[in-house]
BANUTOR-494681 format. One record per residue (C-alpha): residue number from 1; residue in one letter; x negated, y negated, z. Coordinates in pm, 1 decimal. Layout:
# BANUTOR-494681
  pos  code      east     north        up
  NUM     A         X         Y         Z
...
//
This chain:
# BANUTOR-494681
  pos  code      east     north        up
    1     M    4811.1    5147.8   -8289.0
    2     D    4473.1    5261.0   -8150.9
    3     I    4443.7    5067.0   -7825.8
    4     E    4114.9    5232.8   -7735.5
    5     N    3946.0    5070.6   -8036.5
    6     E    4127.8    4736.8   -7988.4
    7     I    4041.1    4686.4   -7621.5
    8     G    3692.6    4782.8   -7500.1
    9     G    3585.3    4927.0   -7166.8
   10     L    3716.8    5280.9   -7211.2
   11     P    3624.6    5564.4   -7235.9
   12     I    3354.4    5558.3   -6967.2
   13     D    3153.3    5830.8   -6792.3
   14     L    3143.1    5816.5   -6412.6
   15     H    2863.3    6000.5   -6231.4
   16     D    3005.1    5949.3   -5882.7
   17     I    3381.3    5986.8   -5821.0
   18     E    3577.0    6013.1   -5499.2
   19     L    3950.4    6081.2   -5474.3
   20     F    4103.4    6068.8   -5128.0
   21     K    4437.2    6085.9   -4952.1
   22     A    4489.5    6160.7   -4584.5
   23     D    4242.3    6445.0   -4506.9
   24     D    4203.5    6559.3   -4868.9
   25     I    3888.0    6439.2   -5047.3
   26     I    3768.9    6542.7   -5394.8
   27     K    3419.9    6441.0   -5509.4
   28     G    3257.6    6496.4   -5846.4
   29     K    3177.5    6362.1   -6191.7
   30     G    3411.6    6279.8   -6476.8
   31     V    3539.6    6046.1   -6744.7
   32     L    3806.4    5773.6   -6775.9
   33     S    3987.0    5736.8   -7109.2
   34     L    4320.7    5648.0   -7264.3
   35     N    4538.7    5950.2   -7336.7
   36     P    4756.4    5981.6   -7654.7
   37     I    5044.3    5784.7   -7499.1
   38     G    4819.5    5501.8   -7381.9
   39     L    4793.3    5581.0   -7009.3
   40     I    4452.8    5564.8   -6842.1
   41     E    4356.5    5921.6   -6755.8
   42     L    4080.9    6057.6   -6531.2
   43     K    3919.8    6399.7   -6570.7
   44     I    3705.2    6498.5   -6272.3
   45     F    3480.4    6800.6   -6236.7
   46     P    3448.3    6858.1   -5860.5
   47     D    3103.6    6914.3   -5709.9
   48     H    3242.2    7183.6   -5483.2
   49     P    3546.6    7350.3   -5644.2
   50     K    3800.1    7494.3   -5406.0
   51     E    3814.6    7868.2   -5365.9
   52     F    4148.6    7987.7   -5491.1
   53     T    4362.9    8297.9   -5494.8
   54     I    4656.2    8403.4   -5709.8
   55     D    4880.4    8322.7   -5413.4
   56     E    4749.5    7963.6   -5396.1
   57     I    4799.6    7916.1   -5770.6
   58     F    5162.5    8029.0   -5750.1
   59     K    5218.9    7804.0   -5447.4
   60     S    5086.2    7510.6   -5649.9
   61     I    5312.9    7594.2   -5944.9
   62     N    5616.3    7637.0   -5719.5
   63     Q    5544.1    7307.7   -5545.1
   64     S    5522.9    7124.9   -5880.7
   65     T    5856.4    7277.9   -5985.1
   66     A    6018.9    7184.0   -5653.8
   67     D    5900.5    6821.4   -5690.2
   68     A    6027.3    6785.3   -6050.4
   69     G    6273.9    6497.4   -6080.6
   70     K    6203.0    6362.0   -5732.6
   71     L    6086.0    6009.7   -5654.9
   72     L    5722.6    6018.6   -5547.9
   73     T    5618.6    5875.3   -5212.6
   74     E    5288.0    5700.7   -5141.2
   75     E    5160.6    6027.0   -4988.1
   76     A    5170.2    6189.5   -5334.2
   77     Y    4896.4    5960.2   -5470.9
   78     Y    4520.6    5960.2   -5430.6
   79     S    4304.7    5650.7   -5405.1
   80     F    4016.4    5645.5   -5649.0
   81     N    3659.1    5513.2   -5639.6
   82     G    3400.9    5571.9   -5911.3
   83     T    3058.5    5450.4   -6021.7
   84     A    2940.1    5431.4   -6383.8
   85     V    2586.6    5476.6   -6514.1
   86     N    2542.6    5096.6   -6528.5
   87     N    2644.7    5080.2   -6158.3
   88     D    2981.4    4920.1   -6230.4
   89     H    3238.5    5015.7   -5966.9
   90     Y    3583.0    5147.7   -6065.3
   91     F    3873.0    5170.1   -5821.6
   92     C    4251.9    5186.1   -5802.5
   93     R    4506.8    5240.5   -5526.4
   94     R    4726.6    5506.9   -5687.1
   95     L    4619.6    5803.8   -5896.5
   96     L    4849.8    6101.3   -5953.2
   97     I    4702.9    6448.1   -6011.1
   98     T    4891.1    6605.8   -6301.9
   99     D    4684.7    6923.5   -6351.1
  100     H    4394.3    7100.3   -6183.4
  101     Q    4314.2    7403.0   -6406.2
  102     N    4271.4    7644.6   -6116.4
  103     F    4106.7    7370.1   -5907.2
  104     R    3810.3    7357.2   -6149.9
  105     V    3896.9    7047.9   -6358.6
  106     Y    4140.3    6789.0   -6223.9
  107     T    4340.1    6559.6   -6451.6
  108     G    4503.0    6248.7   -6308.6
  109     E    4688.2    5941.2   -6436.8
  110     I    4613.9    5589.7   -6313.9
  111     C    4943.7    5459.6   -6170.6
  112     S    4835.1    5114.2   -6051.0
  113     E    4592.7    4851.3   -6174.2
  114     L    4239.9    4972.6   -6241.7
  115     V    3967.7    4731.2   -6128.4
  116     I    3612.5    4734.3   -6267.7
  117     T    3342.3    4513.4   -6116.5
  118     N    2965.4    4480.7   -6075.9
  119     G    2979.0    4258.3   -5767.8
  120     T    3155.9    4204.0   -5437.5
  121     D    3238.8    3834.1   -5480.9
  122     A    3562.4    3892.8   -5672.6
  123     D    3730.8    3564.0   -5582.6
  124     A    3495.1    3304.7   -5731.0
  125     F    3580.0    3307.9   -6100.4
  126     H    3661.1    2994.2   -6299.7
  127     V    3695.1    3166.2   -6638.0
  128     A    3916.4    3457.7   -6737.9
  129     R    4013.2    3626.9   -7061.3
  130     V    4332.2    3828.5   -7098.3
  131     Q    4363.3    4089.7   -7372.2
  132     I    4708.2    4215.5   -7477.2
  133     P    4731.2    4516.1   -7712.6
  134     Y    5009.0    4360.8   -7921.8
  135     K    5019.5    4070.6   -8164.1
  136     I    5252.5    3802.6   -8027.1
  137     N    5403.8    3544.2   -8259.9
  138     L    5258.6    3210.5   -8144.4
  139     P    5343.5    2850.1   -8231.6
  140     S    5138.3    2729.5   -8527.2
  141     N    4889.4    2451.3   -8469.6
  142     H    4840.5    2204.4   -8754.5
  143     S    4518.6    2037.2   -8640.4
  144     L    4307.6    2228.2   -8395.8
  145     H    3929.5    2216.9   -8368.4
  146     V    3813.7    2407.4   -8062.6
  147     E    3465.2    2464.4   -7927.6
  148     R    3471.6    2632.3   -7588.2
  149     K    3226.3    2845.1   -7394.6
  150     Y    3320.9    3171.7   -7232.3
  151     S    3072.8    3191.2   -6943.3
  152     D    2725.6    3121.0   -7088.3
  153     Q    2751.0    3367.8   -7372.4
  154     W    3095.1    3362.0   -7534.1
  155     T    3157.2    3074.5   -7777.9
  156     T    3437.7    3021.4   -8024.8
  157     R    3477.0    2758.6   -8294.5
  158     S    3800.3    2770.4   -8489.2
  159     I    4032.6    2571.8   -8710.5
  160     S    4287.3    2851.2   -8722.9
  161     R    4656.0    2760.8   -8701.2
  162     N    4710.0    3071.8   -8490.4
  163     I    4557.1    2923.5   -8176.3
  164     F    4784.9    2760.5   -7924.1
  165     E    4610.3    2542.4   -7664.6
  166     I    4762.4    2412.1   -7341.2
  167     I    4609.3    2188.9   -7074.8
  168     I    4768.9    2220.7   -6728.7
  169     E    4619.8    2055.3   -6421.8
  170     D    4264.4    2059.3   -6566.2
  171     T    4306.2    2423.2   -6670.2
  172     S    4268.8    2492.3   -7041.9
  173     I    4464.7    2786.8   -7182.0
  174     D    4380.2    2901.0   -7535.1
  175     I    4605.5    3172.3   -7682.0
  176     F    4521.1    3334.9   -8013.1
  177     S    4614.9    3647.5   -8208.3
  178     R    4396.9    3861.1   -8432.1
  179     S    4463.3    4197.0   -8596.6
  180     G    4687.5    4384.7   -8349.9
  181     T    4596.3    4202.0   -8029.4
  182     T    4653.6    3871.3   -7849.6
  183     S    4388.2    3704.5   -7633.9
  184     I    4422.5    3431.6   -7373.1
  185     L    4119.4    3232.9   -7258.2
  186     I    4170.0    3050.3   -6926.6
  187     Q    3909.7    2803.8   -6797.3
  188     N    3892.2    2569.5   -6498.8
  189     K    3556.3    2440.4   -6376.9
  190     D    3689.7    2316.2   -6040.5
  191     Y    3961.8    2567.3   -5952.1
  192     I    3910.7    2935.2   -5871.2
  193     L    4146.1    3152.6   -6075.2
  194     S    4360.7    3410.2   -5895.2
  195     E    4576.1    3708.0   -5992.3
  196     D    4883.7    3487.8   -5938.0
  197     D    4751.8    3231.9   -6188.9
  198     I    4727.0    3505.4   -6453.5
  199     H    5073.9    3634.8   -6368.2
  200     F    5231.3    3287.5   -6399.3
  201     I    5067.1    3232.7   -6739.2
  202     I    5176.7    3577.1   -6867.6
  203     T    5536.4    3513.9   -6752.7
  204     T    5539.1    3170.6   -6919.9
  205     I    5424.7    3323.7   -7249.3
  206     E    5696.7    3587.9   -7212.9
  207     F    5956.7    3310.4   -7181.6
  208     L    5815.4    3095.5   -7461.9
  209     T    5794.8    3385.4   -7710.1
  210     S    6078.5    3601.9   -7569.7
  211     S    5843.3    3899.3   -7539.4
  212     I    5785.7    4152.7   -7261.6
  213     I    5414.3    4181.7   -7181.8
  214     D    5365.8    4477.4   -6948.7
  215     R    5025.2    4604.0   -7068.4
  216     Y    4713.3    4389.0   -7056.2
  217     S    4361.0    4365.2   -6917.7
  218     V    4203.1    4064.0   -6748.9
  219     E    3829.3    4001.5   -6767.4
  220     Y    3656.3    3761.5   -6526.4
  221     E    3293.3    3659.5   -6560.1
  222     G    3071.4    3397.8   -6401.7
  223     S    2726.5    3361.8   -6243.0
  224     G    2636.4    3715.4   -6341.6
  225     I    2939.1    3867.8   -6166.8
  226     Y    3180.7    4071.1   -6374.6
  227     R    3528.7    4197.8   -6298.8
  228     R    3795.6    4355.2   -6517.4
  229     V    4150.2    4451.7   -6424.9
  230     F    4353.4    4695.0   -6636.6
  231     R    4733.3    4688.4   -6609.2
  232     Y    4799.0    5004.4   -6809.6
  233     S    5028.3    5210.9   -6587.4
  234     V    5311.2    5241.2   -6843.4
  235     P    5312.2    5444.4   -7167.2
  236     Q    5200.9    5272.6   -7487.0
  237     R    5472.7    5135.9   -7713.0
  238     R    5431.7    5110.9   -8088.5
  239     A    5560.4    4753.4   -8087.5
  240     I    5612.8    4485.1   -7827.3
  241     T    5969.5    4427.4   -7704.1
  242     K    6091.9    4101.2   -7856.1
  243     G    6406.4    3892.6   -7841.3
  244     K    6506.6    3549.0   -7967.1
  245     P    6286.4    3280.2   -7804.7
  246     P    6435.9    2953.4   -7674.5
  247     L    6250.4    2764.1   -7945.9
  248     A    6207.2    2974.0   -8260.5
  249     I    5844.6    2984.1   -8374.8
  250     S    5818.9    2764.8   -8684.2
  251     A    5561.1    2533.7   -8837.9
  252     S    5834.8    2275.0   -8888.8
  253     V    5874.5    2213.4   -8516.1
  254     N    5661.7    1949.5   -8347.3
  255     Q    5386.2    2122.8   -8148.1
  256     D    5460.2    1893.0   -7853.1
  257     Y    5794.0    2068.0   -7789.1
  258     F    5621.9    2403.6   -7738.9
  259     T    5365.2    2240.8   -7513.3
  260     E    5630.2    2066.2   -7304.5
  261     L    5833.1    2384.8   -7271.4
  262     F    5524.4    2584.5   -7168.5
  263     V    5406.4    2329.1   -6912.1
  264     K    5745.2    2269.6   -6749.4
  265     F    5834.6    2638.6   -6723.5
  266     H    5489.9    2719.7   -6583.2
  267     Q    5513.0    2442.0   -6323.9
  268     F    5862.5    2551.7   -6221.5
  269     I    5775.3    2916.8   -6156.7
  270     K    5449.1    2819.0   -5984.3
  271     I    5640.2    2599.3   -5738.5
  272     N    5950.1    2817.3   -5699.8
  273     D    5786.1    3159.4   -5743.8
  274     L    5898.1    3411.1   -6006.7
  275     D    6195.5    3583.7   -5847.5
  276     P    6470.7    3615.0   -5946.0
  277     L    6412.4    3427.3   -6273.3
  278     A    6144.1    3662.7   -6412.2
  279     S    6353.9    3977.2   -6367.5
  280     I    6658.4    3806.0   -6522.7
  281     L    6448.5    3700.7   -6825.0
  282     I    6316.8    4054.5   -6877.6
  283     S    6668.7    4199.8   -6868.3
  284     V    6786.9    3947.7   -7129.4
  285     I    6491.3    4015.2   -7363.7
  286     S    6534.8    4393.2   -7337.1
  287     A    6910.4    4379.0   -7390.2
  288     Q    6876.4    4187.7   -7718.8
  289     N    6755.3    4512.0   -7874.9
  290     S    7030.9    4724.8   -7723.6
  291     F    7381.8    4817.8   -7826.7
  292     I    7606.9    4512.3   -7850.2
  293     T    7821.4    4594.6   -7544.2
  294     T    7512.4    4633.8   -7323.6
  295     Y    7373.2    4307.4   -7454.4
  296     A    7703.7    4124.3   -7396.7
  297     L    7729.0    4252.2   -7039.9
  298     T    7364.1    4173.2   -6965.9
  299     I    7367.2    3817.4   -7098.9
  300     T    7695.1    3718.7   -6930.7
  301     T    7581.6    3870.3   -6600.8
  302     A    7243.3    3698.1   -6634.0
  303     I    7421.5    3363.4   -6667.6
  304     E    7617.1    3437.6   -6352.3
  305     N    7298.3    3542.0   -6169.0
  306     I    7110.4    3228.1   -6262.1
  307     L    7407.7    3010.1   -6162.5
  308     H    7431.6    3169.4   -5817.3
  309     S    7053.2    3183.7   -5769.1
  310     Y    6966.6    2826.2   -5867.5
  311     Y    7281.1    2615.4   -5905.1
  312     S    7512.2    2717.9   -5622.3
  313     T    7565.6    2450.2   -5358.5
  314     G    7738.3    2687.3   -5116.7
  315     K    8044.1    2465.3   -5110.5
  316     R    8395.1    2607.1   -5118.2
  317     N    8660.9    2455.4   -5340.6
  318     F    8927.8    2550.8   -5087.3
  319     S    8951.6    2422.8   -4731.8
  320     K    8937.8    2661.1   -4438.1
  321     S    9297.1    2577.0   -4346.6
  322     D    9418.1    2666.6   -4698.9
  323     I    9246.3    3005.1   -4681.2
  324     E    9384.1    3073.8   -4332.9
  325     F    9735.1    2982.9   -4451.7
  326     A    9703.9    3223.9   -4747.7
  327     L    9591.5    3504.2   -4516.1
  328     K    9882.9    3434.2   -4281.8
  329     E   10129.2    3447.4   -4570.9
  330     V    9992.7    3784.8   -4686.0
  331     N   10014.2    3924.6   -4333.2
  332     G   10376.8    3809.6   -4307.8
  333     T   10493.7    4007.8   -4612.8
  334     N   10650.9    4353.0   -4614.8
  335     L   10364.9    4499.1   -4818.8
  336     C   10203.8    4818.3   -4691.9
  337     D    9896.7    4780.1   -4471.4
  338     L    9658.8    4917.5   -4737.4
  339     I    9765.1    4656.3   -4993.2
  340     K    9751.7    4380.4   -4727.9
  341     K    9397.3    4483.6   -4637.1
  342     R    9287.7    4474.4   -5001.5
  343     L    9447.0    4133.9   -5062.0
  344     I    9288.3    3986.4   -4750.7
  345     G    8949.4    4119.7   -4860.2
  346     M    8991.9    3967.6   -5205.7
  347     I    9091.3    3629.1   -5064.3
  348     N    8790.4    3621.6   -4832.1
  349     S    8543.4    3725.3   -5102.4
  350     V    8682.5    3508.2   -5383.2
  351     F    8778.0    3185.9   -5210.5
  352     E    8507.6    3161.7   -4943.2
  353     Q    8222.8    3149.4   -5195.8
  354     E    8152.2    2922.4   -5488.0
  355     S    8239.9    3098.1   -5813.0
  356     A    8039.9    3081.6   -6135.3
  357     D    8341.7    2910.4   -6294.2
  358     D    8328.8    2635.4   -6032.5
  359     I    7955.1    2580.9   -6082.8
  360     I    7995.0    2558.9   -6462.0
  361     R    8281.5    2309.2   -6430.7
  362     D    8066.8    2090.3   -6204.9
  363     L    7781.2    2096.1   -6459.8
  364     I    8026.4    1998.7   -6736.5
  365     K    8156.2    1709.5   -6524.5
  366     Q    7794.9    1595.4   -6474.1
  367     G    7748.6    1589.9   -6852.0
  368     K    7483.6    1864.1   -6847.5
  369     L    7679.8    2134.3   -7033.8
  370     K    7910.5    2156.2   -7332.0
  371     K    8262.3    2288.3   -7270.3
  372     E    8205.3    2534.2   -7554.5
  373     F    7952.8    2726.5   -7341.6
  374     H    8211.8    2779.2   -7067.9
  375     K    8480.7    2888.3   -7311.8
  376     N    8256.4    3138.6   -7490.7
  377     W    8118.4    3276.2   -7164.9
  378     K    8468.3    3348.3   -7028.0
  379     K    8580.3    3493.4   -7361.5
  380     L    8288.7    3739.0   -7353.1
  381     R    8244.3    3797.7   -6978.9
  382     N    8597.8    3897.2   -6883.8
  383     P    8654.8    4173.8   -7144.5
  384     V    8306.8    4336.1   -7137.2
  385     S    8307.3    4353.3   -6757.4
  386     H    8619.2    4572.8   -6787.2
  387     G    8486.3    4790.5   -7070.2
  388     K    8674.1    4612.3   -7351.2
  389     D    8568.2    4432.2   -7669.5
  390     P    8631.3    4055.5   -7674.4
  391     T    8736.0    4068.7   -8041.9
  392     E    8785.6    4316.5   -8325.2
  393     D    8569.2    4098.9   -8552.7
  394     F    8210.4    4228.1   -8508.2
  395     Q    8060.4    3909.7   -8650.7
  396     E    8255.4    3703.4   -8398.3
  397     Y    8134.4    3941.4   -8124.9
  398     I    7772.8    3873.8   -8225.2
  399     K    7837.2    3499.1   -8238.6
  400     L    7976.4    3506.4   -7883.4
  401     C    7664.6    3688.4   -7763.5
  402     E    7435.0    3436.6   -7933.6
  403     S    7629.8    3143.6   -7791.1
  404     N    7582.3    3290.7   -7443.9
  405     L    7208.6    3336.7   -7509.9
  406     V    7185.0    2965.1   -7588.5
  407     F    7390.3    2893.0   -7272.8
  408     F    7139.5    3096.2   -7069.9
  409     Y    6841.9    2907.2   -7215.9
  410     V    7009.2    2570.5   -7155.9
  411     L    7050.4    2661.2   -6787.6
  412     V    6675.5    2730.0   -6773.1
  413     F    6603.6    2398.5   -6950.3
  414     I    6804.5    2209.4   -6688.6
  415     L    6614.0    2388.1   -6411.2
  416     I    6267.3    2306.0   -6543.6
  417     G    6353.2    1958.2   -6674.8
  418     Y    6289.1    2029.3   -7043.5
  419     D    6467.4    1785.2   -7276.4
  420     G    6320.9    1869.1   -7617.7
  421     V    6480.5    2061.1   -7904.2
  422     Y    6583.7    2427.9   -7896.7
  423     S    6711.2    2690.9   -8141.3
  424     D    7090.5    2715.5   -8164.5
  425     Y    7150.9    3086.1   -8230.6
  426     S    7528.2    3038.2   -8227.1
  427     T    7513.4    2838.1   -8553.4
  428     Y    7433.3    2987.2   -8894.2
  429     G    7070.4    2925.9   -8989.4
  430     Y    6963.6    2880.1   -8625.6
  431     P    6909.5    2501.7   -8649.5
  432     Y    6706.0    2307.0   -8398.3
  433     V    6924.5    2085.5   -8179.9
  434     D    6859.3    1840.1   -7899.5
  435     T    6927.1    1945.0   -7540.7
  436     Y    7268.3    1830.7   -7421.6
//
């Protein structure tokens, strides 16, 4: 995939560049472009090259060798400011110098978001367009006629079934794919869009489509002011990381279910913030493409994480007096002190906190979960956490994993209040079923 031709804005010549960290400043001219692995790269030709000796060159080489494999601190990065011929300003917080060719030509990689703007009022935008360098499988739309304006210049009229439109709190979100890219148009005439708004929408699309979106650019424009943000600080992948979405993309599913799922998930993360749900979702999506044991361990642990993070009441199923009696009984035995200490530690850690088992049983009693989810979770969780296979039948192993994936999604549905249909991956043919 040629991202440089798919997403505009790079390469660009910069006639005025300044790199700075602590007391080290490098000024010159150069160019920003995407390198072969899809990272944004800066080449700068300094106005006043440093004088160098053979000794300084060897010191530089030795320092690079000594730092190999180490975690970089903030002091290792430069900040970057640049101006293009059209007077657009380019800046980012972290740039890492990777080569200097005897201090004559510096090469650096952009390691944080790159911001491009032609104005200082960067917080007054009501329209934004996100460009993602991968085609994401979107819900089909049977009857869509859209006529929207992007600022005063950009207009689209479409009857394509590949456009998915959502209206949330007077904000219209149009998502559409073409060739190898996906675009998102976000418009709100009364509300000023922020970086958080974009992040919430991206995360919601990740959940809805079970995709990991870690490379994209955001373009804001309004009243003659322009701003673009590149999030390209990870190497380019040939294909987007995909898993099995909670509601499989199909023309046979009522469009309203996708809309409801999008709106309720978006509202939930906007109110409750992203953590820890977003990181749990990413681990589940990634693991679906991994070796079966890794996937099994990830999905069962993710269920436990979401139970403790969002469902735990903090209540103990054992009274304080019962726990104290158990500790007294252990202390009164003739066991060696080391074993006593271990048993006491286990009793305190196990019985003083609410277990995932207890939380699941409570949800079953409330009629929110099927008993089958609990049974399949225990059957998978206990063996894989000790490095064993739950069954010798590989097909049954896969079925257990898929049942736990559905269990995970159902826990999210309960959280966000979604009560539409979902894809049952534990049943042959992946039928759509109603939430329990």
